[in-house]
Phi, psi and omega in degrees: 000319180299319182296318180294320178297320180296320179293324180295316179295323179294321180296317179294323177298314179299317179300317179300314181296319179296320179294322178293318179302313179299321180293319177296316179296321179299317180297309183292338181277354181265117183303315180302316180291317178297324177302314181290326179293315183294332179299338185264002179274131182294159183299331182292343185245332189302322182291337181279337184286349177293346179275353183294310181197168175295328180293317176294323172302315179298318181293313188294326186269006177281152182294327180295317177293316181304314180300315180296317183294317178298324177296322182279318188249345186081173182268148174235152186227152171238139188270125180262331182157203182233135169268145180244121179248115180264110184297342183298330187259355181281128181053041183290129175289166183301330179258017180279186179290131179262146178289128180293152185298331182282347182260124180289153179296328181237072181298139179228126178259100187282142181243005183199174182295325181295322176294320176300318180298323180294320178294316184292338184293336178088352183295324182299331180290345185257008187250357182074213180270148180287139176239306184198168174212151180207125178054036179086351178274131183255133171254124183211176176156196178227109179302145004256006192239334189253120178226143179231150171236127185236124177263103185293329182290322177261351184057041179249134179247133179240127173263125181282147172298158182297135177298155178278333185254146177257118174242119180298315171235143185203167170233155189228178179199143177240125180247114175255114184270185183303135175297136166278169181299113173081002179210166181254157177235127188210165174226145179239122179249134173244122180242134184282138176252119181286141177285331177234076192284349189297129177094353181265134174242023181224159176217136177278133185226135175240128185240130173257134179241133179289341178291320182261336182070024183227157171271146176226128182266142180208161177244120179268144184239147175229157184286349180217169182292141179198165173209140181282150179287122185290155178057041173235170176238147183278148175266123180258120179232118179061036181081358182257129180270132178239119180249138170287134186243164179291162175066032174073034183242165177231127179259134185235129182222129179250100184281356186290329188268356176087347179276167188234043180258145177239129175268140180235124179227160179281144172293158185299142180262075176272185181292340181263358196295331182261000178222015182288150183250340181222136179232137183223155175238151176199182178245132183281173182289339177257023171076027178252156172288133173240145185235131178237139176220154183210158170222196185288350184261328182181191182222161178225141173240128181236152178247139179263115178263132181252131175232127181292144178291171184300320186253016182268163175235180181292346179263004181290150180284174187294340179286345180266013182248151171260138185238146176214144179265140177237125178284124179254323182218143171220131186222124174277127182297344178296331177296322182285317182302325182293337181275347183226060185299341182283355182252032185305325186291343184256006184307321185285355181253013181286131179205157179282141181252308187193154168281167169264152184294128179052049181225132183256351186234004179231146173217157169267135175237159177245134172234104187067231175257015175266139179248131179240147171263117185254124173272108185291332180288316181265349181060041179238157180230154170224138182291141180260113181276126180222158178259129178151187185268055183301319184286342183259005178290135174273095187291337178293327185250005185239159173240125181252119186239129178289151180239127184235152173245138172299136181280068180219130181290147179233137181243127179286353180267355181285134183233000000 
């Protein structure tokens, strides 16, 4: 009798276990439920889960899951290295300076194995000169006719058709919009920079859209005279383009609403405003435009706050908004120099290089040909080790820009 009771209990236990296993399997076999479970996995783990199965890979790499995950956790990025853009070769006249044969058109200072792989792939040799990057997508080419867009995550290169307008000097912008399933959606803007801008309140802009596959020319208007700073790229925050303009101004253009108005505001009047040597734009962690400036003594970081006017709505263009600058950080370079006493000879060459994507408390700075990551909150720095010709870079005529990839897995099988 005892033996039968034991067998009966064992059978019940096995049935319960099988029932529980079937319940767990049923839960994990439902895409909607698995979607909700994966949304609760932290960023440090989510990219590893694509190895569990093809089904998990398919769910994690869809754009709908990515959008939901970014809303909950935000975006994370991984640093691959630095692109070097030498302005001496951009828009070069026939009798201008020629690039030496030993210097690549698209120099890249790699900081990791993934950056090394990008260099070894040979793709950079097919892209011309570096212009801009956004969310891992690279805009490059040879002015004024040849332009490429390269998606490093999918390893796809797109050659744009030749622009219709000729601009001797220009500034540009790259807008990468929400991914469609399996493809990117982007716009490339070319804005004309006038050689004699005094008295002009318009600027000619040509925009390429990946949706139409065509360039479209338009004229932007401002309520006052202005001119865009030549050979620069615009910072895109929330779909709005911000260009550095002449005479200490910032030009703001929102191409999403179809209107052609430009807002013009003064750059912040800080202690460095009349003697700064370097100016950079970036996006803060809370989705605001941030502006950085530096001279040999220190740097300042400002945030641009936007306030809607009394009669404006959320659909108003940028000219219907009120803008104000808020000083967030100020740093004297002496604090940095004390941490790196072996670089005394380079003290006079310290300058701000670039912001990190969607980051409000860290910047890259240059001390001689060394690059440091500076934490503005703790006022500490750490050297960034890179592979490349750092000592031979002409810092006066070059722009060194960090390159990041979104820390998100991509599947070529997603449809």
